[in-house]
N, CA, C and O atoms as a GROMACS GRO file, in nm:
protein
  336
    1UNK      N    1  -2.204  -1.604   1.720
    1UNK     CA    2  -2.126  -1.553   1.609
    1UNK      C    3  -2.195  -1.600   1.480
    1UNK      O    4  -2.238  -1.714   1.469
    2UNK      N    5  -2.204  -1.510   1.386
    2UNK     CA    6  -2.266  -1.542   1.258
    2UNK      C    7  -2.172  -1.625   1.172
    2UNK      O    8  -2.050  -1.612   1.180
    3UNK      N    9  -2.231  -1.709   1.089
    3UNK     CA   10  -2.155  -1.792   0.996
    3UNK      C   11  -2.198  -1.757   0.854
    3UNK      O   12  -2.318  -1.752   0.824
    4UNK      N   13  -2.101  -1.734   0.768
    4UNK     CA   14  -2.126  -1.699   0.628
    4UNK      C   15  -2.063  -1.808   0.542
    4UNK      O   16  -1.944  -1.836   0.553
    5UNK      N   17  -2.143  -1.867   0.456
    5UNK     CA   18  -2.089  -1.967   0.364
    5UNK      C   19  -2.019  -1.894   0.249
    5UNK      O   20  -2.065  -1.789   0.204
    6UNK      N   21  -1.909  -1.950   0.203
    6UNK     CA   22  -1.835  -1.889   0.092
    6UNK      C   23  -1.924  -1.870  -0.030
    6UNK      O   24  -1.910  -1.770  -0.101
    7UNK      N   25  -2.014  -1.963  -0.055
    7UNK     CA   26  -2.106  -1.950  -0.169
    7UNK      C   27  -2.196  -1.829  -0.153
    7UNK      O   28  -2.225  -1.760  -0.251
    8UNK      N   29  -2.242  -1.803  -0.031
    8UNK     CA   30  -2.324  -1.684  -0.007
    8UNK      C   31  -2.244  -1.558  -0.034
    8UNK      O   32  -2.295  -1.461  -0.089
    9UNK      N   33  -2.118  -1.560   0.004
    9UNK     CA   34  -2.030  -1.447  -0.022
    9UNK      C   35  -2.012  -1.426  -0.172
    9UNK      O   36  -2.012  -1.313  -0.219
   10UNK      N   37  -1.997  -1.536  -0.247
   10UNK     CA   38  -1.985  -1.526  -0.393
   10UNK      C   39  -2.109  -1.464  -0.455
   10UNK      O   40  -2.099  -1.382  -0.545
   11UNK      N   41  -2.225  -1.504  -0.406
   11UNK     CA   42  -2.352  -1.456  -0.463
   11UNK      C   43  -2.380  -1.311  -0.426
   11UNK      O   44  -2.419  -1.232  -0.512
   12UNK      N   45  -2.360  -1.276  -0.300
   12UNK     CA   46  -2.402  -1.146  -0.250
   12UNK      C   47  -2.290  -1.044  -0.239
   12UNK      O   48  -2.316  -0.925  -0.222
   13UNK      N   49  -2.166  -1.088  -0.248
   13UNK     CA   50  -2.054  -0.997  -0.235
   13UNK      C   51  -2.038  -0.947  -0.093
   13UNK      O   52  -2.087  -1.008   0.002
   14UNK      N   53  -1.969  -0.836  -0.080
   14UNK     CA   54  -1.936  -0.786   0.054
   14UNK      C   55  -2.058  -0.735   0.130
   14UNK      O   56  -2.049  -0.712   0.251
   15UNK      N   57  -2.170  -0.718   0.064
   15UNK     CA   58  -2.291  -0.675   0.136
   15UNK      C   59  -2.332  -0.777   0.242
   15UNK      O   60  -2.398  -0.742   0.340
   16UNK      N   61  -2.292  -0.902   0.223
   16UNK     CA   62  -2.323  -1.004   0.324
   16UNK      C   63  -2.256  -0.970   0.458
   16UNK      O   64  -2.307  -1.008   0.563
   17UNK      N   65  -2.146  -0.899   0.454
   17UNK     CA   66  -2.080  -0.859   0.579
   17UNK      C   67  -2.163  -0.758   0.655
   17UNK      O   68  -2.177  -0.768   0.777
   18UNK      N   69  -2.218  -0.661   0.584
   18UNK     CA   70  -2.301  -0.560   0.651
   18UNK      C   71  -2.416  -0.626   0.726
   18UNK      O   72  -2.444  -0.590   0.840
   19UNK      N   73  -2.481  -0.722   0.661
   19UNK     CA   74  -2.594  -0.790   0.724
   19UNK      C   75  -2.551  -0.867   0.848
   19UNK      O   76  -2.621  -0.866   0.950
   20UNK      N   77  -2.437  -0.933   0.841
   20UNK     CA   78  -2.394  -1.021   0.949
   20UNK      C   79  -2.319  -0.951   1.061
   20UNK      O   80  -2.307  -1.004   1.171
   21UNK      N   81  -2.267  -0.832   1.034
   21UNK     CA   82  -2.188  -0.763   1.136
   21UNK      C   83  -2.265  -0.650   1.206
   21UNK      O   84  -2.207  -0.574   1.283
   22UNK      N   85  -2.394  -0.640   1.178
   22UNK     CA   86  -2.472  -0.536   1.244
   22UNK      C   87  -2.489  -0.561   1.393
   22UNK      O   88  -2.486  -0.467   1.473
   23UNK      N   89  -2.508  -0.686   1.431
   23UNK     CA   90  -2.532  -0.717   1.572
   23UNK      C   91  -2.431  -0.815   1.630
   23UNK      O   92  -2.454  -0.874   1.736
   24UNK      N   93  -2.318  -0.833   1.562
   24UNK     CA   94  -2.212  -0.920   1.612
   24UNK      C   95  -2.078  -0.859   1.575
   24UNK      O   96  -2.065  -0.798   1.469
   25UNK      N   97  -1.976  -0.873   1.662
   25UNK     CA   98  -1.846  -0.812   1.634
   25UNK      C   99  -1.766  -0.881   1.524
   25UNK      O  100  -1.680  -0.820   1.461
   26UNK      N  101  -1.796  -1.010   1.501
   26UNK     CA  102  -1.725  -1.081   1.396
   26UNK      C  103  -1.815  -1.190   1.338
   26UNK      O  104  -1.918  -1.225   1.394
   27UNK      N  105  -1.773  -1.241   1.223
   27UNK     CA  106  -1.846  -1.350   1.157
   27UNK      C  107  -1.744  -1.449   1.101
   27UNK      O  108  -1.633  -1.412   1.063
   28UNK      N  109  -1.784  -1.574   1.096
   28UNK     CA  110  -1.699  -1.680   1.043
   28UNK      C  111  -1.739  -1.707   0.899
   28UNK      O  112  -1.858  -1.713   0.866
   29UNK      N  113  -1.641  -1.725   0.813
   29UNK     CA  114  -1.666  -1.766   0.675
   29UNK      C  115  -1.629  -1.913   0.666
   29UNK      O  116  -1.519  -1.954   0.703
   30UNK      N  117  -1.723  -1.992   0.615
   30UNK     CA  118  -1.697  -2.134   0.597
   30UNK      C  119  -1.675  -2.165   0.450
   30UNK      O  120  -1.735  -2.104   0.362
   31UNK      N  121  -1.588  -2.261   0.427
   31UNK     CA  122  -1.562  -2.311   0.292
   31UNK      C  123  -1.585  -2.461   0.297
   31UNK      O  124  -1.517  -2.534   0.368
   32UNK      N  125  -1.682  -2.505   0.219
   32UNK     CA  126  -1.721  -2.647   0.218
   32UNK      C  127  -1.751  -2.699   0.359
   32UNK      O  128  -1.713  -2.810   0.395
   33UNK      N  129  -1.818  -2.616   0.437
   33UNK     CA  130  -1.859  -2.655   0.570
   33UNK      C  131  -1.753  -2.642   0.678
   33UNK      O  132  -1.782  -2.665   0.796
   34UNK      N  133  -1.632  -2.605   0.641
   34UNK     CA  134  -1.523  -2.591   0.737
   34UNK      C  135  -1.500  -2.443   0.770
   34UNK      O  136  -1.494  -2.360   0.679
   35UNK      N  137  -1.487  -2.411   0.897
   35UNK     CA  138  -1.457  -2.273   0.937
   35UNK      C  139  -1.317  -2.238   0.889
   35UNK      O  140  -1.220  -2.306   0.924
   36UNK      N  141  -1.306  -2.131   0.809
   36UNK     CA  142  -1.175  -2.098   0.751
   36UNK      C  143  -1.128  -1.957   0.784
   36UNK      O  144  -1.008  -1.936   0.802
   37UNK      N  145  -1.219  -1.861   0.792
   37UNK     CA  146  -1.179  -1.721   0.809
   37UNK      C  147  -1.272  -1.652   0.907
   37UNK      O  148  -1.384  -1.698   0.933
   38UNK      N  149  -1.224  -1.542   0.962
   38UNK     CA  150  -1.305  -1.456   1.046
   38UNK      C  151  -1.297  -1.315   0.989
   38UNK      O  152  -1.189  -1.266   0.956
   39UNK      N  153  -1.411  -1.251   0.977
   39UNK     CA  154  -1.415  -1.111   0.935
   39UNK      C  155  -1.474  -1.029   1.048
   39UNK      O  156  -1.556  -1.077   1.126
   40UNK      N  157  -1.431  -0.904   1.056
   40UNK     CA  158  -1.481  -0.816   1.161
   40UNK      C  159  -1.475  -0.672   1.114
   40UNK      O  160  -1.405  -0.638   1.018
   41UNK      N  161  -1.547  -0.589   1.184
   41UNK     CA  162  -1.542  -0.446   1.156
   41UNK      C  163  -1.405  -0.393   1.198
   41UNK      O  164  -1.341  -0.450   1.287
   42UNK      N  165  -1.362  -0.287   1.136
   42UNK     CA  166  -1.232  -0.229   1.169
   42UNK      C  167  -1.224  -0.187   1.316
   42UNK      O  168  -1.119  -0.198   1.378
   43UNK      N  169  -1.334  -0.139   1.371
   43UNK     CA  170  -1.334  -0.099   1.511
   43UNK      C  171  -1.300  -0.218   1.601
   43UNK      O  172  -1.224  -0.204   1.697
   44UNK      N  173  -1.356  -0.334   1.568
   44UNK     CA  174  -1.326  -0.455   1.646
   44UNK      C  175  -1.180  -0.495   1.629
   44UNK      O  176  -1.114  -0.533   1.726
   45UNK      N  177  -1.129  -0.487   1.506
   45UNK     CA  178  -0.990  -0.520   1.480
   45UNK      C  179  -0.897  -0.430   1.562
   45UNK      O  180  -0.803  -0.477   1.626
   46UNK      N  181  -0.924  -0.299   1.559
   46UNK     CA  182  -0.840  -0.205   1.634
   46UNK      C  183  -0.847  -0.233   1.784
   46UNK      O  184  -0.746  -0.225   1.854
   47UNK      N  185  -0.966  -0.267   1.833
   47UNK     CA  186  -0.981  -0.300   1.974
   47UNK      C  187  -0.897  -0.424   2.009
   47UNK      O  188  -0.823  -0.422   2.108
   48UNK      N  189  -0.908  -0.529   1.929
   48UNK     CA  190  -0.830  -0.651   1.956
   48UNK      C  191  -0.681  -0.626   1.946
   48UNK      O  192  -0.603  -0.680   2.025
   49UNK      N  193  -0.640  -0.545   1.850
   49UNK     CA  194  -0.498  -0.512   1.834
   49UNK      C  195  -0.448  -0.436   1.957
   49UNK      O  196  -0.338  -0.461   2.006
   50UNK      N  197  -0.529  -0.342   2.005
   50UNK     CA  198  -0.491  -0.267   2.124
   50UNK      C  199  -0.477  -0.359   2.245
   50UNK      O  200  -0.385  -0.345   2.325
   51UNK      N  201  -0.569  -0.454   2.258
   51UNK     CA  202  -0.562  -0.549   2.370
   51UNK      C  203  -0.437  -0.637   2.359
   51UNK      O  204  -0.374  -0.669   2.460
   52UNK      N  205  -0.401  -0.674   2.237
   52UNK     CA  206  -0.280  -0.753   2.215
   52UNK      C  207  -0.156  -0.675   2.256
   52UNK      O  208  -0.066  -0.729   2.320
   53UNK      N  209  -0.152  -0.548   2.221
   53UNK     CA  210  -0.039  -0.464   2.258
   53UNK      C  211  -0.035  -0.440   2.409
   53UNK      O  212   0.073  -0.436   2.468
   54UNK      N  213  -0.151  -0.424   2.471
   54UNK     CA  214  -0.157  -0.408   2.617
   54UNK      C  215  -0.104  -0.533   2.686
   54UNK      O  216  -0.032  -0.522   2.786
   55UNK      N  217  -0.139  -0.650   2.636
   55UNK     CA  218  -0.091  -0.775   2.695
   55UNK      C  219   0.060  -0.785   2.682
   55UNK      O  220   0.128  -0.828   2.775
   56UNK      N  221   0.114  -0.746   2.567
   56UNK     CA  222   0.259  -0.749   2.547
   56UNK      C  223   0.328  -0.652   2.643
   56UNK      O  224   0.433  -0.684   2.699
   57UNK      N  225   0.270  -0.535   2.662
   57UNK     CA  226   0.327  -0.437   2.753
   57UNK      C  227   0.326  -0.489   2.897
   57UNK      O  228   0.423  -0.471   2.971
   58UNK      N  229   0.217  -0.554   2.937
   58UNK     CA  230   0.209  -0.613   3.071
   58UNK      C  231   0.315  -0.721   3.089
   58UNK      O  232   0.375  -0.732   3.195
   59UNK      N  233   0.338  -0.801   2.985
   59UNK     CA  234   0.439  -0.906   2.992
   59UNK      C  235   0.579  -0.847   3.010
   59UNK      O  236   0.659  -0.898   3.088
   60UNK      N  237   0.608  -0.741   2.937
   60UNK     CA  238   0.738  -0.675   2.948
   60UNK      C  239   0.755  -0.615   3.088
   60UNK      O  240   0.862  -0.627   3.149
   61UNK      N  241   0.652  -0.550   3.137
   61UNK     CA  242   0.660  -0.491   3.271
   61UNK      C  243   0.682  -0.599   3.376
   61UNK      O  244   0.757  -0.579   3.472
   62UNK      N  245   0.617  -0.715   3.360
   62UNK     CA  246   0.635  -0.826   3.453
   62UNK      C  247   0.779  -0.877   3.447
   62UNK      O  248   0.841  -0.903   3.551
   63UNK      N  249   0.832  -0.890   3.326
   63UNK     CA  250   0.971  -0.935   3.310
   63UNK      C  251   1.068  -0.839   3.378
   63UNK      O  252   1.163  -0.881   3.444
   64UNK      N  253   1.045  -0.710   3.360
   64UNK     CA  254   1.132  -0.610   3.422
   64UNK      C  255   1.122  -0.619   3.574
   64UNK      O  256   1.224  -0.616   3.643
   65UNK      N  257   1.000  -0.632   3.626
   65UNK     CA  258   0.981  -0.641   3.771
   65UNK      C  259   1.047  -0.766   3.828
   65UNK      O  260   1.096  -0.765   3.940
   66UNK      N  261   1.047  -0.874   3.752
   66UNK     CA  262   1.108  -0.999   3.798
   66UNK      C  263   1.257  -1.007   3.769
   66UNK      O  264   1.323  -1.104   3.806
   67UNK      N  265   1.311  -0.907   3.704
   67UNK     CA  266   1.453  -0.906   3.671
   67UNK      C  267   1.490  -0.999   3.556
   67UNK      O  268   1.606  -1.034   3.540
   68UNK      N  269   1.391  -1.037   3.477
   68UNK     CA  270   1.415  -1.126   3.363
   68UNK      C  271   1.449  -1.045   3.238
   68UNK      O  272   1.382  -1.056   3.135
   69UNK      N  273   1.553  -0.964   3.249
   69UNK     CA  274   1.595  -0.881   3.136
   69UNK      C  275   1.747  -0.883   3.125
   69UNK      O  276   1.818  -0.915   3.220
   70UNK      N  277   1.794  -0.850   3.009
   70UNK     CA  278   1.938  -0.838   2.986
   70UNK      C  279   1.962  -0.696   2.939
   70UNK      O  280   1.903  -0.650   2.841
   71UNK      N  281   2.048  -0.627   3.009
   71UNK     CA  282   2.083  -0.491   2.969
   71UNK      C  283   2.220  -0.496   2.904
   71UNK      O  284   2.320  -0.533   2.966
   72UNK      N  285   2.223  -0.458   2.776
   72UNK     CA  286   2.349  -0.463   2.702
   72UNK      C  287   2.343  -0.365   2.585
   72UNK      O  288   2.237  -0.315   2.549
   73UNK      N  289   2.458  -0.340   2.528
   73UNK     CA  290   2.466  -0.251   2.413
   73UNK      C  291   2.410  -0.321   2.290
   73UNK      O  292   2.399  -0.444   2.288
   74UNK      N  293   2.374  -0.245   2.188
   74UNK     CA  294   2.328  -0.307   2.063
   74UNK      C  295   2.432  -0.404   2.006
   74UNK      O  296   2.397  -0.510   1.955
   75UNK      N  297   2.558  -0.367   2.015
   75UNK     CA  298   2.663  -0.453   1.961
   75UNK      C  299   2.670  -0.586   2.038
   75UNK      O  300   2.684  -0.692   1.978
   76UNK      N  301   2.662  -0.577   2.170
   76UNK     CA  302   2.665  -0.698   2.251
   76UNK      C  303   2.543  -0.786   2.223
   76UNK      O  304   2.552  -0.909   2.221
   77UNK      N  305   2.429  -0.722   2.200
   77UNK     CA  306   2.307  -0.796   2.168
   77UNK      C  307   2.324  -0.872   2.035
   77UNK      O  308   2.292  -0.990   2.026
   78UNK      N  309   2.374  -0.805   1.935
   78UNK     CA  310   2.396  -0.868   1.804
   78UNK      C  311   2.493  -0.984   1.817
   78UNK      O  312   2.470  -1.091   1.761
   79UNK      N  313   2.599  -0.964   1.891
   79UNK     CA  314   2.696  -1.072   1.913
   79UNK      C  315   2.632  -1.190   1.984
   79UNK      O  316   2.657  -1.305   1.947
   80UNK      N  317   2.550  -1.163   2.085
   80UNK     CA  318   2.488  -1.271   2.162
   80UNK      C  319   2.389  -1.351   2.077
   80UNK      O  320   2.387  -1.474   2.084
   81UNK      N  321   2.308  -1.283   1.998
   81UNK     CA  322   2.210  -1.358   1.919
   81UNK      C  323   2.274  -1.423   1.796
   81UNK      O  324   2.221  -1.520   1.742
   82UNK      N  325   2.386  -1.369   1.751
   82UNK     CA  326   2.455  -1.430   1.636
   82UNK      C  327   2.521  -1.560   1.675
   82UNK      O  328   2.534  -1.650   1.592
   83UNK      N  329   2.564  -1.572   1.800
   83UNK     CA  330   2.631  -1.691   1.849
   83UNK      C  331   2.533  -1.804   1.880
   83UNK      O  332   2.572  -1.921   1.888
   84UNK      N  333   2.409  -1.770   1.896
   84UNK     CA  334   2.308  -1.872   1.937
   84UNK      C  335   2.274  -1.968   1.828
   84UNK      O  336   2.191  -2.058   1.848
   0.00000   0.00000   0.00000
């Protein structure tokens, strides 16, 4: 993974991203030597977001298969979470 110093970003602007993201899906931005941020191309972001949603869907399907669900009306749900 490429590392971009914040000072380099200040000097070169966003063009530094083009250079660093050509052959890597993401790059780390460091501030005073500490890793602080990650930047990535939108395609990578969309891919990761899709994988996150797929994982959530798998978790819900597992819960349903295991019977770890509560079936109730919206009103009953509101009452139950309000009492907690």
